[in-house]
Backbone as JSON Lines, residues from 0, in Angstrom:
{"i":0,"aa":"M","n":[167.14,76.0,133.28],"ca":[167.71,76.55,132.05],"c":[169.23,76.63,132.2]}
{"i":1,"aa":"N","n":[169.94,75.93,131.35],"ca":[171.4,75.91,131.37],"c":[171.97,77.08,130.58]}
{"i":2,"aa":"I","n":[173.19,77.48,130.96],"ca":[173.87,78.53,130.2],"c":[174.21,78.01,128.81]}
{"i":3,"aa":"G","n":[174.57,76.74,128.74],"ca":[174.88,76.11,127.45],"c":[173.67,76.12,126.53]}
{"i":4,"aa":"D","n":[172.48,75.81,127.11],"ca":[171.24,75.84,126.33],"c":[171.0,77.23,125.77]}
{"i":5,"aa":"T","n":[171.2,78.23,126.62],"ca":[170.96,79.61,126.2],"c":[171.87,79.98,125.04]}
{"i":6,"aa":"K","n":[173.14,79.6,125.13],"ca":[174.08,79.94,124.06],"c":[173.68,79.27,122.75]}
{"i":7,"aa":"T","n":[173.32,77.98,122.83],"ca":[172.93,77.28,121.6],"c":[171.65,77.88,121.02]}
{"i":8,"aa":"M","n":[170.73,78.26,121.91],"ca":[169.48,78.86,121.45],"c":[169.73,80.25,120.83]}
{"i":9,"aa":"L","n":[170.67,80.99,121.39],"ca":[171.01,82.3,120.81],"c":[171.6,82.12,119.41]}
{"i":10,"aa":"E","n":[172.45,81.09,119.26],"ca":[173.02,80.8,117.94],"c":[171.92,80.39,116.96]}
{"i":11,"aa":"L","n":[170.99,79.56,117.45],"ca":[169.87,79.13,116.62],"c":[169.02,80.33,116.2]}
{"i":12,"aa":"R","n":[168.76,81.24,117.14],"ca":[167.98,82.44,116.84],"c":[168.68,83.28,115.76]}
{"i":13,"aa":"A","n":[169.99,83.44,115.9],"ca":[170.75,84.21,114.91],"c":[170.63,83.57,113.53]}
{"i":14,"aa":"K","n":[170.67,82.24,113.49],"ca":[170.57,81.52,112.23],"c":[169.18,81.73,111.61]}
{"i":15,"aa":"I","n":[168.14,81.63,112.45],"ca":[166.76,81.81,111.98],"c":[166.56,83.23,111.45]}
{"i":16,"aa":"K","n":[167.05,84.22,112.23],"ca":[166.85,85.62,111.85],"c":[167.65,85.97,110.6]}
{"i":17,"aa":"G","n":[168.75,85.23,110.36],"ca":[169.53,85.44,109.15],"c":[168.75,85.04,107.9]}
{"i":18,"aa":"K","n":[167.91,84.03,108.03],"ca":[167.12,83.55,106.89],"c":[165.76,84.25,106.77]}
{"i":19,"aa":"K","n":[165.37,84.96,107.83],"ca":[164.05,85.59,107.85],"c":[164.0,86.75,106.84]}
{"i":20,"aa":"P","n":[163.0,86.75,105.96],"ca":[162.88,87.88,105.02],"c":[162.26,89.09,105.71]}
{"i":21,"aa":"N","n":[162.35,90.24,105.06],"ca":[161.63,91.41,105.56],"c":[160.19,91.24,105.11]}
{"i":22,"aa":"F","n":[159.29,91.11,106.05],"ca":[157.9,90.89,105.68],"c":[157.28,92.2,105.23]}
{"i":23,"aa":"L","n":[156.86,92.23,103.98],"ca":[156.28,93.43,103.39],"c":[154.83,93.16,103.04]}
{"i":24,"aa":"R","n":[154.05,94.22,102.99],"ca":[152.65,94.04,102.6],"c":[152.58,93.71,101.12]}
{"i":25,"aa":"Q","n":[151.41,93.29,100.67],"ca":[151.28,92.76,99.32],"c":[151.67,93.76,98.23]}
{"i":26,"aa":"D","n":[151.14,94.95,98.26],"ca":[151.42,95.94,97.22],"c":[152.38,97.01,97.73]}
{"i":27,"aa":"F","n":[153.49,96.58,98.33],"ca":[154.44,97.53,98.93],"c":[155.05,98.46,97.9]}
{"i":28,"aa":"Q","n":[155.1,98.04,96.63],"ca":[155.74,98.87,95.62],"c":[154.88,100.08,95.22]}
{"i":29,"aa":"I","n":[153.6,100.06,95.59],"ca":[152.74,101.23,95.34],"c":[153.13,102.3,96.34]}
{"i":30,"aa":"K","n":[153.4,103.51,95.83],"ca":[154.03,104.54,96.63],"c":[153.2,104.96,97.85]}
{"i":31,"aa":"K","n":[151.89,105.07,97.68],"ca":[151.07,105.57,98.78],"c":[150.88,104.55,99.91]}
{"i":32,"aa":"L","n":[151.23,103.29,99.67],"ca":[151.14,102.27,100.7],"c":[152.48,102.11,101.4]}
{"i":33,"aa":"K","n":[152.43,102.02,102.71],"ca":[153.68,101.84,103.47],"c":[154.17,100.41,103.32]}
{"i":34,"aa":"K","n":[155.45,100.21,103.65],"ca":[156.04,98.87,103.51],"c":[155.75,97.98,104.71]}
{"i":35,"aa":"T","n":[155.18,98.54,105.77],"ca":[154.93,97.76,106.98],"c":[153.99,96.59,106.69]}
{"i":36,"aa":"W","n":[154.17,95.52,107.42],"ca":[153.42,94.3,107.19],"c":[151.93,94.48,107.45]}
{"i":37,"aa":"R","n":[151.13,94.06,106.5],"ca":[149.68,93.94,106.66],"c":[149.29,92.62,106.01]}
{"i":38,"aa":"K","n":[148.41,91.89,106.66],"ca":[148.03,90.58,106.14],"c":[147.21,90.73,104.86]}
{"i":39,"aa":"A","n":[147.5,89.87,103.89],"ca":[146.75,89.86,102.64],"c":[145.39,89.23,102.89]}
{"i":40,"aa":"K","n":[144.32,89.91,102.45],"ca":[142.97,89.42,102.76],"c":[142.11,89.21,101.52]}
{"i":41,"aa":"G","n":[142.69,89.44,100.36],"ca":[141.9,89.31,99.14],"c":[141.49,87.87,98.85]}
{"i":42,"aa":"I","n":[140.34,87.71,98.2],"ca":[139.83,86.36,97.92],"c":[140.78,85.61,96.99]}
{"i":43,"aa":"H","n":[141.27,86.29,95.96],"ca":[142.11,85.63,94.96],"c":[143.6,85.87,95.2]}
{"i":44,"aa":"S","n":[143.95,86.42,96.34],"ca":[145.33,86.8,96.62],"c":[146.28,85.6,96.58]}
{"i":45,"aa":"K","n":[147.27,85.69,95.69],"ca":[148.27,84.61,95.56],"c":[149.13,84.54,96.83]}
{"i":46,"aa":"M","n":[149.35,85.69,97.43],"ca":[150.17,85.74,98.63],"c":[149.46,85.04,99.79]}
{"i":47,"aa":"R","n":[148.17,85.33,99.96],"ca":[147.4,84.71,101.05],"c":[147.31,83.2,100.85]}
{"i":48,"aa":"R","n":[147.22,82.8,99.59],"ca":[147.11,81.37,99.29],"c":[148.47,80.67,99.27]}
{"i":49,"aa":"K","n":[149.54,81.43,99.57],"ca":[150.92,80.91,99.7],"c":[151.39,80.21,98.43]}
{"i":50,"aa":"M","n":[151.16,80.85,97.3],"ca":[151.62,80.28,96.04],"c":[153.11,80.55,95.87]}
{"i":51,"aa":"A","n":[153.77,79.66,95.18],"ca":[155.22,79.77,94.98],"c":[155.57,81.05,94.25]}
{"i":52,"aa":"G","n":[156.67,81.65,94.62],"ca":[157.14,82.86,93.94],"c":[156.55,84.14,94.48]}
{"i":53,"aa":"H","n":[155.69,84.05,95.48],"ca":[155.09,85.25,96.07],"c":[155.69,85.51,97.45]}
{"i":54,"aa":"I","n":[155.49,86.74,97.91],"ca":[156.1,87.17,99.18],"c":[155.66,86.24,100.31]}
{"i":55,"aa":"L","n":[156.63,85.88,101.17],"ca":[156.31,85.02,102.31],"c":[155.56,85.79,103.38]}
{"i":56,"aa":"M","n":[154.74,85.05,104.12],"ca":[154.0,85.65,105.22],"c":[154.62,85.19,106.54]}
{"i":57,"aa":"P","n":[154.49,85.99,107.59],"ca":[155.04,85.57,108.88],"c":[154.34,84.3,109.37]}
{"i":58,"aa":"N","n":[155.11,83.43,110.0],"ca":[154.53,82.25,110.64],"c":[155.43,81.86,111.8]}
{"i":59,"aa":"P","n":[154.95,81.0,112.69],"ca":[155.71,80.67,113.91],"c":[157.12,80.15,113.66]}
{"i":60,"aa":"G","n":[157.39,79.6,112.51],"ca":[158.72,79.07,112.22],"c":[159.81,80.12,112.2]}
{"i":61,"aa":"F","n":[159.42,81.38,111.97],"ca":[160.41,82.46,111.94],"c":[160.67,83.06,113.32]}
{"i":62,"aa":"G","n":[159.95,82.59,114.33],"ca":[160.07,83.16,115.67],"c":[161.31,82.68,116.41]}
{"i":63,"aa":"S","n":[161.65,83.38,117.47],"ca":[162.79,83.0,118.31],"c":[162.4,81.86,119.24]}
{"i":64,"aa":"P","n":[163.35,81.03,119.66],"ca":[163.05,80.01,120.67],"c":[162.56,80.68,121.96]}
{"i":65,"aa":"R","n":[161.64,80.04,122.64],"ca":[161.0,80.65,123.81],"c":[161.99,81.01,124.91]}
{"i":66,"aa":"I","n":[163.04,80.22,125.07],"ca":[164.02,80.47,126.13],"c":[164.71,81.82,125.96]}
{"i":67,"aa":"V","n":[165.01,82.18,124.72],"ca":[165.79,83.41,124.47],"c":[164.94,84.59,124.02]}
{"i":68,"aa":"K","n":[163.64,84.45,124.07],"ca":[162.77,85.57,123.67],"c":[162.98,86.74,124.62]}
{"i":69,"aa":"G","n":[163.17,87.92,124.07],"ca":[163.36,89.12,124.89],"c":[164.78,89.34,125.36]}
{"i":70,"aa":"M","n":[165.71,88.46,124.96],"ca":[167.11,88.63,125.35],"c":[167.86,89.36,124.24]}
{"i":71,"aa":"N","n":[168.95,90.03,124.63],"ca":[169.79,90.64,123.61],"c":[170.81,89.61,123.11]}
{"i":72,"aa":"S","n":[171.71,90.02,122.24],"ca":[172.64,89.07,121.62],"c":[173.62,88.46,122.61]}
{"i":73,"aa":"D","n":[173.79,89.08,123.79],"ca":[174.68,88.53,124.82],"c":[173.95,87.55,125.73]}
{"i":74,"aa":"G","n":[172.65,87.38,125.53],"ca":[171.88,86.46,126.37],"c":[171.41,87.09,127.66]}
{"i":75,"aa":"L","n":[171.32,88.41,127.69],"ca":[170.85,89.12,128.88],"c":[169.56,89.86,128.57]}
{"i":76,"aa":"R","n":[168.69,89.93,129.56],"ca":[167.48,90.72,129.4],"c":[167.8,92.16,129.77]}
{"i":77,"aa":"E","n":[167.1,93.12,129.15],"ca":[167.45,94.53,129.33],"c":[166.44,95.24,130.23]}
{"i":78,"aa":"I","n":[166.97,96.1,131.1],"ca":[166.14,96.94,131.97],"c":[166.49,98.39,131.67]}
{"i":79,"aa":"I","n":[165.48,99.2,131.4],"ca":[165.72,100.62,131.11],"c":[165.99,101.35,132.41]}
{"i":80,"aa":"V","n":[167.05,102.16,132.41],"ca":[167.5,102.88,133.59],"c":[167.38,104.38,133.33]}
{"i":81,"aa":"Y","n":[166.79,105.1,134.29],"ca":[166.61,106.54,134.16],"c":[167.55,107.33,135.07]}
{"i":82,"aa":"N","n":[168.0,106.7,136.16],"ca":[168.94,107.36,137.07],"c":[169.81,106.32,137.76]}
{"i":83,"aa":"A","n":[170.79,106.79,138.53],"ca":[171.76,105.88,139.17],"c":[171.09,104.94,140.16]}
{"i":84,"aa":"K","n":[170.0,105.38,140.78],"ca":[169.31,104.55,141.77],"c":[168.65,103.33,141.1]}
{"i":85,"aa":"D","n":[168.24,103.47,139.85],"ca":[167.6,102.36,139.13],"c":[168.55,101.19,138.89]}
{"i":86,"aa":"L","n":[169.85,101.42,139.0],"ca":[170.82,100.32,138.8],"c":[170.69,99.24,139.87]}
{"i":87,"aa":"E","n":[170.08,99.59,141.01],"ca":[169.88,98.61,142.08],"c":[168.9,97.51,141.65]}
{"i":88,"aa":"N","n":[168.0,97.83,140.7],"ca":[167.02,96.85,140.23],"c":[167.61,95.85,139.25]}
{"i":89,"aa":"V","n":[168.81,96.13,138.72],"ca":[169.42,95.25,137.73],"c":[170.11,94.09,138.45]}
{"i":90,"aa":"K","n":[169.62,92.87,138.18],"ca":[170.15,91.68,138.86],"c":[170.94,90.82,137.88]}
{"i":91,"aa":"D","n":[171.36,89.66,138.33],"ca":[172.08,88.73,137.45],"c":[171.16,88.32,136.3]}
{"i":92,"aa":"G","n":[171.73,88.18,135.12],"ca":[170.95,87.8,133.94],"c":[170.3,89.0,133.28]}
{"i":93,"aa":"Y","n":[170.54,90.17,133.81],"ca":[169.98,91.4,133.24],"c":[171.11,92.39,132.97]}
{"i":94,"aa":"C","n":[170.86,93.3,132.05],"ca":[171.81,94.39,131.83],"c":[171.03,95.7,131.73]}
{"i":95,"aa":"A","n":[171.7,96.79,132.02],"ca":[171.05,98.1,132.02],"c":[171.09,98.71,130.62]}
{"i":96,"aa":"V","n":[170.05,99.47,130.31],"ca":[170.01,100.27,129.09],"c":[169.63,101.68,129.54]}
{"i":97,"aa":"I","n":[170.5,102.64,129.27],"ca":[170.2,104.01,129.67],"c":[169.14,104.56,128.73]}
{"i":98,"aa":"S","n":[168.08,105.12,129.3],"ca":[166.98,105.66,128.52],"c":[167.47,106.75,127.59]}
{"i":99,"aa":"R","n":[166.82,106.88,126.44],"ca":[167.29,107.85,125.44],"c":[167.05,109.29,125.86]}
{"i":100,"aa":"N","n":[166.11,109.53,126.78],"ca":[165.86,110.9,127.19],"c":[166.53,111.26,128.5]}
{"i":101,"aa":"V","n":[167.64,110.6,128.8],"ca":[168.46,110.95,129.96],"c":[169.59,111.84,129.46]}
{"i":102,"aa":"G","n":[169.82,112.95,130.15],"ca":[170.85,113.91,129.74],"c":[172.25,113.42,130.03]}
{"i":103,"aa":"M","n":[173.23,114.19,129.55],"ca":[174.63,113.78,129.66],"c":[175.1,113.69,131.1]}
{"i":104,"aa":"R","n":[174.68,114.63,131.95],"ca":[175.15,114.63,133.34],"c":[174.72,113.35,134.06]}
{"i":105,"aa":"K","n":[173.44,112.97,133.89],"ca":[172.94,111.75,134.54],"c":[173.56,110.51,133.9]}
{"i":106,"aa":"R","n":[173.82,110.55,132.59],"ca":[174.47,109.43,131.92],"c":[175.83,109.15,132.55]}
{"i":107,"aa":"I","n":[176.57,110.24,132.81],"ca":[177.9,110.09,133.42],"c":[177.76,109.46,134.81]}
{"i":108,"aa":"M","n":[176.78,109.93,135.59],"ca":[176.56,109.39,136.94],"c":[176.22,107.9,136.87]}
{"i":109,"aa":"I","n":[175.32,107.54,135.96],"ca":[174.9,106.14,135.82],"c":[176.08,105.27,135.4]}
{"i":110,"aa":"A","n":[176.84,105.74,134.41],"ca":[177.97,104.95,133.9],"c":[179.03,104.75,134.96]}
{"i":111,"aa":"S","n":[179.32,105.79,135.74],"ca":[180.36,105.65,136.77],"c":[179.91,104.69,137.88]}
{"i":112,"aa":"K","n":[178.62,104.73,138.24],"ca":[178.12,103.81,139.26],"c":[178.12,102.37,138.74]}
{"i":113,"aa":"A","n":[177.75,102.2,137.46],"ca":[177.74,100.86,136.86],"c":[179.16,100.3,136.8]}
{"i":114,"aa":"K","n":[180.12,101.17,136.51],"ca":[181.52,100.75,136.48],"c":[181.96,100.28,137.86]}
{"i":115,"aa":"G","n":[181.55,101.01,138.89],"ca":[181.87,100.64,140.27],"c":[181.26,99.31,140.66]}
{"i":116,"aa":"L","n":[180.04,99.06,140.19],"ca":[179.35,97.8,140.51],"c":[179.78,96.65,139.59]}
{"i":117,"aa":"G","n":[180.55,96.97,138.54],"ca":[180.97,95.94,137.58],"c":[179.82,95.47,136.72]}
{"i":118,"aa":"M","n":[178.91,96.37,136.42],"ca":[177.71,96.05,135.67],"c":[177.88,96.43,134.2]}
{"i":119,"aa":"K","n":[177.14,95.78,133.33],"ca":[177.23,96.07,131.91],"c":[176.07,96.98,131.49]}
{"i":120,"aa":"I","n":[176.39,97.96,130.64],"ca":[175.36,98.83,130.07],"c":[175.3,98.51,128.58]}
{"i":121,"aa":"A","n":[174.12,98.13,128.11],"ca":[173.99,97.63,126.74],"c":[174.27,98.7,125.69]}
{"i":122,"aa":"N","n":[173.85,99.95,125.93],"ca":[174.03,100.97,124.9],"c":[175.29,101.81,125.08]}
{"i":123,"aa":"I","n":[176.23,101.34,125.92],"ca":[177.57,101.93,126.01],"c":[178.55,100.78,125.86]}
{"i":124,"aa":"S","n":[179.31,100.79,124.77],"ca":[180.2,99.65,124.51],"c":[181.38,99.64,125.47]}
{"i":125,"aa":"E","n":[182.02,100.79,125.7],"ca":[183.17,100.86,126.59],"c":[182.95,101.99,127.58]}
{"i":126,"aa":"I","n":[182.74,101.66,128.84],"ca":[182.39,102.65,129.85],"c":[183.52,103.65,130.09]}
{"i":127,"aa":"D","n":[184.77,103.17,130.16],"ca":[185.91,104.08,130.41],"c":[186.02,105.13,129.31]}
{"i":128,"aa":"G","n":[185.96,104.69,128.07],"ca":[186.05,105.62,126.93],"c":[184.91,106.62,126.94]}
{"i":129,"aa":"F","n":[183.71,106.1,127.24],"ca":[182.54,106.99,127.28],"c":[182.71,108.06,128.35]}
{"i":130,"aa":"L","n":[183.16,107.64,129.54],"ca":[183.32,108.6,130.65],"c":[184.33,109.68,130.31]}
{"i":131,"aa":"S","n":[185.47,109.3,129.72],"ca":[186.48,110.31,129.39],"c":[185.96,111.28,128.32]}
{"i":132,"aa":"N","n":[185.29,110.75,127.28],"ca":[184.73,111.61,126.23],"c":[183.67,112.54,126.79]}
{"i":133,"aa":"A","n":[182.81,112.0,127.63],"ca":[181.71,112.79,128.2],"c":[182.25,113.9,129.1]}
{"i":134,"aa":"E","n":[183.26,113.58,129.91],"ca":[183.85,114.6,130.8],"c":[184.45,115.74,129.97]}
{"i":135,"aa":"N","n":[185.18,115.38,128.9],"ca":[185.76,116.41,128.02],"c":[184.68,117.28,127.4]}
{"i":136,"aa":"E","n":[183.62,116.64,126.95],"ca":[182.52,117.38,126.32],"c":[181.86,118.34,127.31]}
{"i":137,"aa":"M","n":[181.67,117.87,128.54],"ca":[181.06,118.73,129.57],"c":[181.96,119.92,129.88]}
{"i":138,"aa":"K","n":[183.28,119.71,129.94],"ca":[184.22,120.81,130.18],"c":[184.13,121.84,129.07]}
{"i":139,"aa":"K","n":[184.09,121.38,127.82],"ca":[183.98,122.29,126.68],"c":[182.7,123.12,126.77]}
{"i":140,"aa":"R","n":[181.61,122.47,127.14],"ca":[180.33,123.18,127.27],"c":[180.41,124.26,128.34]}
{"i":141,"aa":"R","n":[181.03,123.9,129.49],"ca":[181.15,124.88,130.58],"c":[181.98,126.08,130.15]}
{"i":142,"aa":"E","n":[183.11,125.82,129.45],"ca":[183.96,126.9,128.98],"c":[183.22,127.79,127.99]}
{"i":143,"aa":"K","n":[182.47,127.17,127.11],"ca":[181.7,127.92,126.11],"c":[180.66,128.79,126.8]}
{"i":144,"aa":"K","n":[180.01,128.23,127.81],"ca":[179.0,128.97,128.55],"c":[179.62,130.14,129.29]}
{"i":145,"aa":"K","n":[180.81,129.92,129.89],"ca":[181.52,131.01,130.58],"c":[181.85,132.12,129.6]}
{"i":146,"aa":"G","n":[182.34,131.74,128.43],"ca":[182.68,132.73,127.4],"c":[181.48,133.56,127.01]}
{"i":147,"aa":"R","n":[180.33,132.91,126.9],"ca":[179.1,133.64,126.54],"c":[178.7,134.6,127.65]}
{"i":148,"aa":"S","n":[178.79,134.15,128.9],"ca":[178.37,135.01,130.01],"c":[179.33,136.19,130.18]}
{"i":149,"aa":"E","n":[180.61,136.03,129.83],"ca":[181.56,137.14,129.91],"c":[181.31,138.15,128.8]}
{"i":150,"aa":"K","n":[180.9,137.69,127.65],"ca":[180.65,138.58,126.52],"c":[179.4,139.42,126.74]}
{"i":151,"aa":"K","n":[178.42,138.87,127.42],"ca":[177.14,139.57,127.58],"c":[177.27,140.93,128.25]}
{"i":152,"aa":"P","n":[177.96,141.07,129.39],"ca":[178.06,142.4,130.01],"c":[178.74,143.42,129.09]}
{"i":153,"aa":"A","n":[179.76,143.0,128.36],"ca":[180.44,143.9,127.44],"c":[179.47,144.38,126.36]}
{"i":154,"aa":"A","n":[178.69,143.47,125.83],"ca":[177.71,143.83,124.8],"c":[176.66,144.78,125.37]}
{"i":155,"aa":"R","n":[176.25,144.54,126.61],"ca":[175.26,145.42,127.25],"c":[175.81,146.82,127.42]}
{"i":156,"aa":"D","n":[177.08,146.92,127.83],"ca":[177.71,148.23,128.0],"c":[177.73,148.99,126.69]}
{"i":157,"aa":"V","n":[178.07,148.31,125.62],"ca":[178.11,148.94,124.3],"c":[176.73,149.44,123.92]}
{"i":158,"aa":"E","n":[175.71,148.62,124.16],"ca":[174.34,149.01,123.83],"c":[173.91,150.23,124.65]}
{"i":159,"aa":"K","n":[174.27,150.25,125.93],"ca":[173.92,151.39,126.79],"c":[174.57,152.66,126.29]}
{"i":160,"aa":"K","n":[175.85,152.57,125.92],"ca":[176.57,153.74,125.4],"c":[175.91,154.26,124.14]}
{"i":161,"aa":"E","n":[175.56,153.34,123.24],"ca":[174.9,153.75,121.99],"c":[173.57,154.43,122.29]}
{"i":162,"aa":"A","n":[172.81,153.88,123.22],"ca":[171.52,154.47,123.59],"c":[171.71,155.86,124.16]}
{"i":163,"aa":"E","n":[172.72,156.05,125.02],"ca":[172.99,157.36,125.61],"c":[173.4,158.37,124.54]}
{"i":164,"aa":"E","n":[174.24,157.93,123.6],"ca":[174.66,158.81,122.51],"c":[173.46,159.26,121.68]}
{"i":165,"aa":"K","n":[172.56,158.33,121.37],"ca":[171.36,158.68,120.61],"c":[170.52,159.69,121.36]}
{"i":166,"aa":"K","n":[170.4,159.47,122.67],"ca":[169.62,160.37,123.51],"c":[170.23,161.78,123.49]}
{"i":167,"aa":"Q","n":[171.55,161.85,123.61],"ca":[172.24,163.14,123.61],"c":[172.09,163.84,122.27]}
{"i":168,"aa":"T","n":[172.21,163.09,121.18],"ca":[172.06,163.72,119.86],"c":[170.64,164.25,119.68]}
{"i":169,"aa":"K","n":[169.64,163.53,120.16],"ca":[168.26,164.01,120.07],"c":[168.07,165.27,120.89]}
{"i":170,"aa":"E","n":[168.65,165.3,122.1],"ca":[168.55,166.49,122.95],"c":[169.24,167.68,122.29]}
{"i":171,"aa":"N","n":[170.4,167.44,121.71],"ca":[171.12,168.51,121.01],"c":[170.3,169.06,119.85]}
{"i":172,"aa":"E","n":[169.66,168.17,119.1],"ca":[168.82,168.59,117.98],"c":[167.65,169.44,118.47]}
{"i":173,"aa":"K","n":[167.03,169.03,119.58],"ca":[165.91,169.79,120.14],"c":[166.36,171.19,120.55]}
{"i":174,"aa":"E","n":[167.53,171.26,121.2],"ca":[168.07,172.56,121.63],"c":[168.34,173.45,120.43]}
{"i":175,"aa":"M","n":[168.92,172.87,119.37],"ca":[169.21,173.62,118.15],"c":[167.92,174.16,117.55]}
{"i":176,"aa":"K","n":[166.87,173.34,117.52],"ca":[165.59,173.78,116.97],"c":[165.01,174.93,117.78]}
{"i":177,"aa":"K","n":[165.12,174.82,119.11],"ca":[164.62,175.89,119.99],"c":[165.36,177.19,119.72]}
{"i":178,"aa":"K","n":[166.69,177.11,119.58],"ca":[167.49,178.3,119.31],"c":[167.09,178.93,117.99]}
{"i":179,"aa":"V","n":[166.9,178.1,116.97],"ca":[166.51,178.61,115.65],"c":[165.15,179.27,115.74]}
{"i":180,"aa":"L","n":[164.22,178.68,116.45],"ca":[162.87,179.25,116.59],"c":[162.92,180.56,117.38]}
{"i":181,"aa":"E","n":[163.75,180.65,118.4],"ca":[163.87,181.87,119.2],"c":[164.47,183.0,118.37]}
{"i":182,"aa":"K","n":[165.44,182.67,117.52],"ca":[166.06,183.69,116.66],"c":[165.04,184.24,115.68]}
{"i":183,"aa":"K","n":[164.18,183.38,115.16],"ca":[163.17,183.82,114.2],"c":[162.12,184.69,114.88]}
{"i":184,"aa":"A","n":[161.81,184.46,116.11],"ca":[160.75,185.18,116.81],"c":[161.17,186.52,117.33]}
């Protein structure tokens, strides 16, 4: 497989996909039916019989060339990465894709290691920009968390004081009631 072949096939795939219609089921305009493709199976179905003017059905002509099947637009196959160690599995002709359920801290670790290895990450367009933005965001989060933890003890002290004041007022009321009852007796 030549690199030139791959490039021409990628261009061909783009051309094919540009002409490919969105394949919809026969009665997609009916609200309760989803638009996802379902094959028409009716006996008299004009769509199944491929009559002119009716919705096209999928066929092999709309498919990608076999050489470029499973490749992204850059001509690389994608490997999902969950941590920095998984980058070792990414070889030539492949690129990494950071899994969507990886947190920001691990994303930063993966991106910095990929930058060191000179590797491409498909779902991060510019690694340097991403790293600087992510670092700033993490700093903001830490500061916000510190602010919250500093406020908590102050709020607790206020609550304790209020509770003590309520307790004292209740005790004072009880003493006053006792005095009033003793005076009456």
